[in-house]
DOFILO-88285 format. One record per residue (C-alpha): x, y, z; residue in one letter. Coordinates in steps of 0.5 Angstrom, whole numbers, plus 500, padded with zeros to 3 digits. Each point is the difference from the previous one (the first is absolute). Layout:
REM DOFILO-88285
> xx|yy|zz|res
> X|Y|Z|A
...
***
This chain:
REM DOFILO-88285
> xx|yy|zz|res
> 533|775|959|M
> 502|498|492|Q
> 508|501|500|K
> 501|499|492|G
> 499|507|499|A
> 506|500|495|G
> 495|497|494|K
> 495|506|502|V
> 499|507|499|K
> 503|502|507|F
> 496|504|504|N
> 504|502|507|I
> 494|506|502|I
> 495|494|499|R
> 503|495|504|L
> 500|505|505|L
> 492|503|500|D
> 498|493|501|K
> 504|499|506|G
> 505|494|496|L
> 506|503|502|V
> 502|498|507|T
> 503|504|505|P
> 507|496|500|L
> 500|501|493|E
> 497|507|501|Q
> 506|502|504|T
> 506|496|495|M
> 497|505|495|M
> 500|507|504|A
> 508|497|502|R
> 502|499|492|G
> 499|493|501|I
> 498|496|495|R
> 494|495|501|V
> 501|494|497|P
> 494|499|495|W
> 501|508|497|M
> 502|500|493|P
> 507|505|501|T
> 504|504|496|H
> 507|501|504|P
> 501|507|497|M
> 507|502|500|K
> 499|507|499|N
> 499|506|505|S
> 495|504|499|I
> 497|506|503|S
> 492|503|499|I
> 498|506|503|V
> 494|501|502|V
> 496|507|500|P
> 495|499|505|C
> 495|506|502|Y
> 492|498|501|N
> 499|494|496|L
> 499|495|506|A
> 494|497|496|R
> 505|498|494|Y
> 507|498|503|L
> 497|493|503|E
> 499|497|494|K
> 507|504|498|F
> 504|497|505|L
> 497|492|499|R
> 501|501|493|S
> 508|500|502|I
> 499|494|506|V
> 497|496|495|S
> 506|500|494|Q
> 503|494|498|T
> 507|503|502|S
> 503|498|508|D
> 500|509|500|L
> 507|499|504|R
> 502|504|495|G
> 496|505|500|L
> 498|506|505|E
> 494|504|501|V
> 500|507|502|I
> 493|503|502|L
> 501|508|500|V
> 493|503|504|D
> 500|507|497|D
> 496|503|507|G
> 494|495|499|S
> 493|499|504|T
> 496|496|498|D
> 503|494|503|G
> 506|498|497|T
> 505|501|505|E
> 497|494|504|Q
> 498|496|493|L
> 507|501|498|A
> 504|498|507|Q
> 495|494|500|S
> 504|497|495|W
> 507|502|502|V
> 498|496|506|A
> 499|494|495|K
> 506|500|495|F
> 504|505|505|P
> 506|498|495|K
> 496|501|493|L
> 497|507|502|I
> 502|507|504|R
> 496|505|501|Y
> 502|508|501|H
> 495|506|502|R
> 501|506|498|Q
> 496|507|500|E
> 497|502|494|N
> 504|501|494|Q
> 497|498|495|G
> 501|494|494|L
> 508|502|498|S
> 502|501|506|A
> 497|494|502|T
> 504|497|495|R
> 506|504|502|N
> 500|498|507|T
> 499|492|498|G
> 506|500|495|L
> 504|502|505|S
> 497|495|505|L
> 502|493|495|A
> 505|496|500|T
> 499|496|493|G
> 503|500|493|D
> 494|501|497|W
> 495|504|502|I
> 493|502|498|S
> 495|505|502|F
> 493|496|499|P
> 493|503|504|D
> 497|497|505|P
> 492|500|496|D
> 504|496|494|D
> 502|492|501|F
> 504|495|498|F
> 500|494|495|H
> 501|493|504|H
> 507|500|496|R
> 502|508|500|Y
> 506|498|503|F
> 502|494|498|E
> 500|503|493|T
> 504|505|501|I
> 505|496|504|D
> 501|495|495|K
> 501|505|494|F
> 505|505|505|I
> 503|494|501|T
> 501|497|494|K
> 502|507|497|E
> 505|500|503|R
> 506|501|495|H
> 496|507|497|R
> 501|506|504|N
> 492|500|502|L
> 498|507|503|S
> 493|499|500|M
> 494|495|500|V
> 493|502|497|C
> 494|497|502|C
> 493|497|497|N
> 495|505|501|F
> 493|497|502|V
> 494|504|501|R
> 496|497|505|F
> 492|504|500|F
> 499|500|508|E
> 492|500|498|K
> 500|494|496|T
> 506|496|502|G
> 502|500|494|K
> 507|500|497|K
> 502|504|493|K
> 507|500|496|D
> 497|505|497|N
> 506|505|501|H
> 501|506|495|A
> 507|498|500|L
> 499|492|500|K
> 504|500|493|F
> 506|499|505|R
> 499|494|503|F
> 497|496|493|Q
> 504|495|497|S
> 504|497|506|G
> 506|504|504|V
> 503|506|497|K
> 507|502|502|L
> 502|507|497|A
> 506|504|502|R
> 498|507|504|A
> 504|505|495|H
> 494|497|495|D
> 494|497|502|L
> 497|502|493|G
> 492|499|501|N
> 501|499|507|M
> 498|503|506|M
> 499|500|508|Q
> 496|504|504|L
> 498|498|506|A
> 506|497|505|I
> 495|496|505|N
> 502|494|494|S
> 505|501|500|A
> 506|498|502|F
> 507|505|501|L
> 507|499|503|R
> 500|502|506|R
> 507|502|501|S
> 499|504|493|D
> 496|504|502|L
> 503|501|506|L
> 507|502|498|E
> 496|504|494|M
> 497|505|506|G
> 493|498|497|L
> 494|502|504|T
> 493|501|498|F
> 498|506|500|N
> 493|503|504|P
> 499|505|496|L
> 497|496|494|I
> 494|498|503|V
> 495|497|497|P
> 503|496|495|G
> 508|499|497|F
> 503|500|505|E
> 502|493|499|D
> 501|500|493|A
> 506|507|502|E
> 504|495|504|V
> 500|494|495|V
> 501|504|495|N
> 506|505|503|R
> 502|493|502|Y
> 501|496|492|L
> 502|507|498|T
> 507|498|504|R
> 501|494|499|L
> 500|499|493|P
> 504|494|499|D
> 496|495|505|S
> 494|496|498|W
> 492|501|501|V
> 496|494|500|A
> 492|499|499|F
> 497|494|503|L
> 494|498|497|P
> 499|494|506|G
> 501|504|506|A
> 493|503|501|R
> 498|506|504|Y
> 493|501|501|Y
> 499|508|501|Y
> 493|501|503|V
> 495|504|497|K
> 495|502|506|R
> 493|501|499|A
> 500|506|504|D
> 505|505|495|E
> 503|501|506|S
> 507|500|498|S
> 505|505|499|M
> 500|498|492|Q
> 492|501|500|D
> 500|507|504|T
> 507|502|497|A
> 496|505|495|R
> 497|503|506|T
> 506|504|503|K
> 505|505|498|K
> 505|497|500|S
> 498|495|494|F
> 501|506|496|Y
> 506|504|503|L
> 505|496|503|N
> 499|492|496|Q
> 502|504|493|P
> 505|505|504|K
> 503|495|505|Y
> 500|494|496|G
> 500|500|493|W
> 505|506|500|L
> 505|496|505|S
> 500|494|496|V
> 501|504|493|L
> 505|505|502|A
> 504|495|504|D
> 501|496|494|A
> 501|505|496|K
> 506|501|504|E
> 502|493|503|I
> 500|498|492|R
> 501|506|496|G
> 493|498|497|E
> 494|497|502|I
> 498|493|498|P
> 494|498|497|K
> 497|496|507|F
> 500|506|503|I
> 497|504|495|Q
> 495|495|498|R
> 499|499|508|T
> 498|508|501|V
> 496|500|494|L
> 496|495|502|Y
> 499|503|507|D
> 498|506|497|A
> 495|497|495|I
> 495|499|507|G
> 501|507|501|H
> 498|502|493|F
> 495|496|501|R
> 497|502|506|N
> 500|507|498|H
> 496|498|493|L
> 495|497|503|K
> 500|504|507|R
> 502|507|498|P
> 496|503|506|Q
> 505|495|505|A
> 505|506|500|L
> 495|504|504|G
> 504|498|505|I
> 506|504|498|L
> 502|507|499|T
> 499|506|494|A
> 508|499|504|E
> 501|492|500|E
> 497|499|494|K
> 504|504|496|E
> 506|497|504|Q
> 497|492|498|Y
> 500|503|493|K
> 508|502|500|R
> 502|494|504|T
> 496|495|494|M
> 504|504|495|A
> 506|499|503|D
> 500|492|500|A
> 497|500|494|M
> 506|504|497|A
> 504|494|502|Y
> 497|496|496|L
> 501|498|492|S
> 495|501|496|P
> 502|495|496|E
> 499|495|506|L
> 493|503|501|V
> 498|500|493|A
> 503|493|499|N
> 499|496|507|T
> 494|495|502|E
> 498|501|507|L
> 493|499|503|P
> 496|505|500|G
> 504|505|495|L
> 495|500|494|Y
> 500|504|494|E
> 497|506|504|D
> 506|501|506|L
> 504|499|494|R
> 497|506|496|V
> 500|503|506|G
> 506|500|503|I
> 505|500|493|L
> 495|507|499|N
> 500|504|507|L
> 508|498|502|Y
> 503|499|494|F
> 496|504|495|G
> 500|494|496|E
> 495|496|495|S
> 500|491|499|R
> 503|499|494|D
> 494|497|498|Y
> 492|501|502|T
> 495|495|502|N
> 494|500|498|A
> 496|495|505|Y
> 492|497|497|I
> 498|499|507|T
> 492|499|498|H
> 496|498|495|Y
> 492|501|500|D
> 497|494|497|D
> 494|502|500|Q
> 503|508|496|K
> 505|496|496|N
> 506|506|503|L
> 506|499|504|M
> 503|504|504|R
> 507|503|499|I
> 504|504|506|S
> 507|502|499|M
> 505|504|505|Y
> 504|506|498|T
> 504|505|502|A
> 495|505|496|S
> 493|502|500|D
> 500|502|492|T
> 502|493|498|V
> 495|498|494|N
> 501|493|498|P
> 497|497|494|V
> 497|494|498|I
> 500|496|494|R
> 496|494|499|S
> 503|496|493|D
> 503|507|499|G
> 493|505|500|S
> 500|505|507|E
> 494|497|505|V
> 497|505|504|H
> 501|501|507|K
> 494|501|505|S
> 499|503|507|H
> 507|502|501|L
> 503|502|507|K
> 507|503|501|I
> 502|499|508|I
> 505|503|504|R
> 503|497|505|N
> 505|504|505|T
> 504|498|505|F
> 500|505|506|V
> 497|505|496|G
> 505|499|493|D
> 498|497|494|T
> 502|493|500|F
> 497|498|494|F
> 493|499|495|Y
> 497|495|499|E
> 497|500|493|I
> 493|497|500|A
> 494|498|494|F
> 497|494|496|W
> 500|498|494|V
> 495|495|496|P
> 503|493|498|V
> 498|498|493|D
> 504|495|496|P
> 508|501|498|G
> 507|501|503|R
> 500|507|505|Y
> 507|504|500|T
> 500|508|504|I
> 504|505|497|E
> 503|505|504|L
> 503|508|498|E
> 506|498|505|E
> 504|493|502|G
> 497|494|499|A
> 493|496|503|A
> 499|492|500|R
> 493|497|503|F
> 500|495|506|R
> 494|496|503|A
> 499|495|505|A
> 508|501|501|G
> 502|500|493|K
> 504|504|495|S
> 498|500|493|F
> 505|504|496|N
> 497|500|493|K
> 493|501|502|G
> 495|496|503|I
> 493|498|496|T
> 494|499|502|A
> 500|492|501|T
> 505|501|504|E
> 497|505|505|I
> 494|496|501|L
> 505|493|501|A
> 503|505|507|K
> 493|501|502|F
> 497|494|498|G
> 492|498|499|K
> 495|496|504|R
> 500|495|499|P
> 494|494|497|K
> 497|497|507|P
> 500|492|499|V
> 497|496|505|G
> 497|503|507|I
> 502|506|498|K
> 496|500|494|A
> 495|499|506|L
> 501|506|504|L
> 502|504|493|A
> 492|499|498|A
> 498|503|507|R
> 505|505|501|F
> 503|503|493|N
> 500|507|499|D
> 497|501|507|A
> 501|507|504|W
> 502|498|506|L
> 497|506|506|L
> 504|501|507|M
> 500|506|505|D
> 504|498|506|R
> 501|493|502|T
> 495|500|507|D
> 496|505|497|K
> 496|503|494|G
> 496|507|500|D
> 505|503|495|D
> 500|502|493|N
> 501|493|497|A
> 493|498|505|E
> 496|506|496|H
> 503|498|494|F
> 498|493|501|Y
> 493|501|501|R
> 501|505|494|Y
> 502|494|496|L
> 495|495|502|K
> 493|505|498|A
> 503|500|493|Q
> 498|493|498|N
> 505|500|495|D
> 501|493|501|G
> 508|502|502|G
> 503|495|506|K
> 501|504|505|Y
> 502|499|508|Y
> 501|502|506|F
> 507|498|504|V
> 499|500|507|L
> 503|496|507|N
> 495|494|502|R
> 500|504|507|N
> 499|506|498|S
> 495|504|504|P
> 497|501|493|D
> 500|494|497|W
> 492|498|502|D
> 498|507|499|R
> 502|500|492|L
> 498|493|499|K
> 493|502|503|R
> 501|506|494|E
> 501|495|495|G
> 508|501|499|F
> 503|494|497|D
> 506|499|505|L
> 507|496|500|I
> 503|500|506|A
> 507|503|501|F
> 506|495|498|R
> 495|495|499|S
> 501|494|494|L
> 495|504|497|R
> 504|506|500|H
> 506|498|497|L
> 495|496|494|A
> 497|507|499|A
> 507|504|500|L
> 503|495|495|Q
> 495|502|495|R
> 497|506|502|A
> 500|506|495|K
> 500|505|505|Y
> 502|501|508|L
> 496|507|502|I
> 501|501|507|S
> 500|507|505|S
> 507|498|502|H
> 507|499|497|A
> 504|495|506|D
> 504|494|498|A
> 496|496|503|Y
> 494|503|496|I
> 503|500|493|R
> 504|493|502|K
> 498|497|505|P
> 502|493|497|F
> 507|497|498|P
> 502|502|493|A
> 502|492|498|A
> 492|500|501|Q
> 498|506|496|L
> 505|499|495|R
> 494|499|495|D
> 496|506|502|A
> 499|506|496|K
> 495|504|504|Y
> 501|507|499|K
> 500|504|508|F
> 497|507|500|L
> 499|504|505|F
> 493|504|502|I
> 504|503|506|Q
> 498|501|507|H
> 502|508|501|G
> 501|507|495|V
> 508|498|499|T
> 502|507|502|K
> 507|499|503|D
> 505|497|494|N
> 501|493|500|Q
> 503|499|494|S
> 505|495|502|E
> 495|496|503|W
> 494|501|494|F
> 507|498|496|N
> 501|493|503|H
> 493|499|499|V
> 499|501|493|M
> 492|499|500|P
> 497|499|493|S
> 495|505|502|L
> 500|506|506|L
> 493|504|502|A
> 501|506|502|T
> 495|505|503|A
> 501|507|500|T
> 504|504|492|T
> 506|502|505|A
> 500|494|502|E
> 502|497|493|Q
> 503|505|497|A
> 506|499|505|S
> 501|493|498|I
> 499|500|492|V
> 504|507|499|D
> 505|498|496|P
> 506|502|505|R
> 497|497|506|S
> 504|495|505|D
> 494|495|498|Y
> 501|495|493|H
> 492|499|499|L
> 498|504|496|T
> 492|503|497|N
> 500|492|497|K
> 499|497|507|E
> 498|506|504|V
> 492|502|499|F
> 497|506|504|L
> 493|496|502|T
> 499|502|507|G
> 499|494|504|F
> 495|496|502|P
> 498|500|508|R
> 500|508|499|H
> 494|498|496|D
> 497|497|505|A
> 503|505|506|L
> 496|505|496|L
> 493|497|501|E
> 501|499|507|L
> 501|507|502|S
> 496|503|505|Q
> 500|506|505|S
> 506|502|504|W
> 501|495|506|K
> 507|501|503|T
> 507|502|501|I
> 503|494|496|F
> 508|500|503|I
> 505|494|496|M
> 507|503|500|P
> 505|495|496|T
> 506|496|501|W
> 507|502|502|R
> 507|494|497|E
> 503|504|507|N
> 495|497|504|L
> 501|493|498|S
> 503|495|503|G
> 503|492|499|T
> 496|496|494|V
> 494|497|503|I
> 498|497|493|R
> 500|503|493|P
> 497|505|501|G
> 500|501|506|V
> 505|503|505|R
> 500|501|508|A
> 500|507|503|L
> 506|503|502|K
> 502|500|507|P
> 498|507|503|G
> 495|500|496|F
> 496|503|505|E
> 504|506|501|D
> 501|502|493|T
> 497|506|497|E
> 495|496|495|Y
> 496|499|508|V
> 501|505|503|A
> 498|505|495|R
> 493|496|497|W
> 499|498|508|S
> 501|508|502|A
> 494|501|493|L
> 495|494|501|L
> 500|502|508|N
> 499|508|498|S
> 495|503|504|E
> 499|505|494|K
> 498|493|495|L
> 495|498|504|R
> 497|506|502|D
> 500|502|492|L
> 496|493|499|A
> 495|501|506|V
> 499|507|497|K
> 498|497|492|H
> 497|493|503|Q
> 506|497|497|L
> 504|493|503|R
> 507|499|499|I
> 502|494|497|V
> 508|498|501|F
> 502|495|494|C
> 507|498|503|P
> 505|496|494|H
> 499|492|500|P
> 508|500|503|N
> 497|503|506|L
> 493|497|502|A
> 504|497|506|K
> 503|506|503|H
> 494|505|499|T
> 501|500|508|D
> 506|505|500|A
> 496|506|496|F
> 495|499|507|K
> 494|502|497|L
> 495|502|503|P
> 493|497|501|P
> 496|505|494|Y
> 505|498|496|V
> 497|494|495|E
> 506|495|497|T
> 499|496|494|V
> 505|496|497|F
> 501|499|493|V
> 501|492|501|D
> 494|498|504|R
> 495|504|496|V
> 496|498|494|Q
> 502|507|495|S
> 503|506|502|L
> 494|504|495|Q
> 495|501|505|P
> 504|504|505|F
> 503|504|494|F
> 493|501|498|A
> 498|504|505|E
> 506|503|502|M
> 499|508|500|A
> 508|500|501|V
> 506|496|499|M
> 506|501|504|I
> 507|497|498|T
> 506|501|499|D
> 503|497|493|Y
> 496|494|498|S
> 497|499|494|S
> 493|499|503|V
> 500|508|499|A
> 497|498|493|F
> 494|496|502|D
> 498|507|505|A
> 501|504|493|G
> 496|496|495|I
> 495|501|506|L
> 501|508|500|N
> 502|499|507|R
> 505|505|503|P
> 506|497|503|V
> 506|503|505|V
> 506|497|498|Y
> 504|500|508|Y
> 507|499|498|Q
> 504|501|506|F
> 507|496|497|D
> 500|503|493|R
> 507|499|500|D
> 501|494|504|A
> 495|497|496|F
> 503|501|492|F
> 506|499|502|S
> 500|493|503|G
> 492|498|497|H
> 500|494|495|I
> 498|504|494|Y
> 502|506|497|R
> 496|506|498|T
> 496|501|494|G
> 497|505|497|Y
> 495|501|505|F
> 502|506|505|D
> 494|501|506|Y
> 501|507|501|V
> 499|501|491|E
> 496|494|499|H
> 497|498|507|G
> 492|500|502|F
> 501|503|506|G
> 506|504|503|P
> 507|496|502|A
> 502|503|507|V
> 505|498|506|D
> 497|503|506|K
> 494|497|504|E
> 497|506|501|E
> 499|501|492|D
> 497|494|499|V
> 495|501|505|L
> 498|506|497|E
> 501|498|493|S
> 494|495|502|V
> 495|506|503|S
> 501|502|494|K
> 498|495|496|A
> 495|498|505|V
> 497|506|499|S
> 500|501|493|G
> 505|506|501|K
> 506|495|496|E
> 503|504|495|C
> 497|499|493|E
> 507|499|497|E
> 500|493|502|Y
> 493|498|498|A
> 502|502|493|R
> 506|496|500|R
> 495|494|503|R
> 495|501|494|L
> 505|500|494|S
> 505|495|502|T
> 496|494|499|F
> 497|500|492|P
> 494|495|502|F
> 494|500|505|R
> 497|497|495|D
> 499|492|503|G
> 503|497|493|Q
> 507|499|503|S
> 499|493|500|S
> 497|500|492|S
> 506|504|498|R
> 505|495|504|L
> 496|494|496|H
> 502|505|493|H
> 507|500|502|A
> 501|493|500|I
> 496|498|494|L
> 505|504|496|S
> 506|497|502|L
> 498|495|495|D
***
């Protein structure tokens, strides 16, 4: 064995794994005896780490290995594993490590009581002068304890109360480490020291990566509050601790790297926090208010760093609500009012000047305006006018402003002359039902000259690409911020000759037969000399089919795909996931100027504004009058306007209408439920939650599929029963105990669902937009909505303009007998005439010209 390990990066674990450490050397290490070849830093301080363990055995091994592979001799370290009633083998694993390292590791088991109680137990058992509470699914840099020990020893002349360590993310899925935490500024530019009474911009929320004096904690009687779960239980202890030690020193050590593991299955408390009532009801009440009131009582005023800490944590609540207000569906009306009052009580402790001026990650203009407006009745001293988009084809720029009023009417001037505003949007953003702020957005032409902005009240300034323009902005500066396509040289010039101004079309990466495929077919038939390409995975079952038809195919994420995107004019897709819109790293697409056009797969019936506003396609194709109106309405939540949104119909609907056949099936196609989701398997795919077989979802649909009355109806009318489960359920259809006469169709195993739609006599679904496919065919629909309240309180989308009772293409019922009665009426020709009228009036186009209209809409973008 090579012994001179001091000359290379020391890794005892690698040596252990390779069997290069002898049994005698292992015994010496276990007893705290220095092995001669080990590079060892003698610890001079007594440190305890309390490790709360609950069903994390799969991570504990790596965590403990990161401790015994430290460059310190560890004789000053005490590791206390507190097992909170684990059932996954944690006890056996922990005991095996105690046997190997009895002087280093202690193990204590208790009945399950929760994280805070587990930490409190460990605190009572600890003996070190310094204490920390790391999590067993994380791990340490190999010089973690050496760095901390040396610093504490060096700074003994100071009244040091807390040492904060660099919080580095480790992504389990990729194995990559990223120093990109939102508060990483604390560890930039070397070691930082600050007095506890004036931390400035510093703050500390996590206790897993901080070391505190144990004797001070005990003397203060500070413990972790079990009610503050999930989140802020660490910050509540840390900041109450600092409040009582105003003259002490706090250190931030960049060299002491604590690796926080971002789990691949997104199952951590942080990942799941927003799905729990306590996040909304307990965290602000017992966390924020406790810290704020305590600081007020102890210090007479609330230090700015504590205000900043609470404000930083509150940002997550505000952002979450703006993104997913439906998440509050887990609360009762009374609980929502309680949450609203608690938020107001906490914000009342803050200084409006601090809200207006402090710099915090995530505290952008919208939240500043909203918090000042809702909780203080104040406005900003000036209003920022953000230049957010530039349309180089129409030479227009989009300006967005956040205001407390919807009556703000900015005047834009170019060299003193007023400029016409078009495509105005006034978006009301709320917080738990109250007006939070308004976003006012519009487009103006970009012409030579200097642009200025005027308001009836207050000052305003332009901002573009993170820079303020207090005295106006010129067209030259605008164009410089948004950039121009560079002229290709060398190999890029050759690529440009082939792909310059090309139109790239694609549906899913692994499948065609959606709007993009049907639209591509139309474009190629025009023979207009355009450069049209279809993007698809090379191993897709559709590849050979489309190749035989003459499609010019590009393999997804191939070098040819990259070259095409770098020079393309449009990327046109029926799906808008990030991996479709931007399939390569940003650096590789730096020079690309293609515009994303979204010819969506299905009709948008729910409020998906947050998602659409993030994507902001340059064109959105819609299929119904109500759908388009709901998006372009000047006061809708969508940023999109009639500049981008076109009523064209869907190319795949043209093909579907051509397939329309006689009635042959009862087609059953329920949608997914968010509450069925378990851990993440890969992007966009989750496992089912444990106990899926016993859920109401399975019980209700299984009962219907096995219904003798449904079978009798099918036999009577000479119809087949076809069940099409959601793709996430393709491997779990056994749970439904399907009878032999029910046919099963799997979305991912057939070339197209359109032939199945074309022959259905009636569709049974629940909330799926697939009902619009039945609608355009004028086929009856029955909406089986037995879990309506739960679905709308917890599902991913907010309800929009479409109401199933008022606008549905058939009855919306919640009982099986009503489903069967509705199906009977539909297949017997006794359906209520109102439903047929709705189906016929919903779609303005059934003329087979959707591709033509879409083509003209794209050409109008120039």
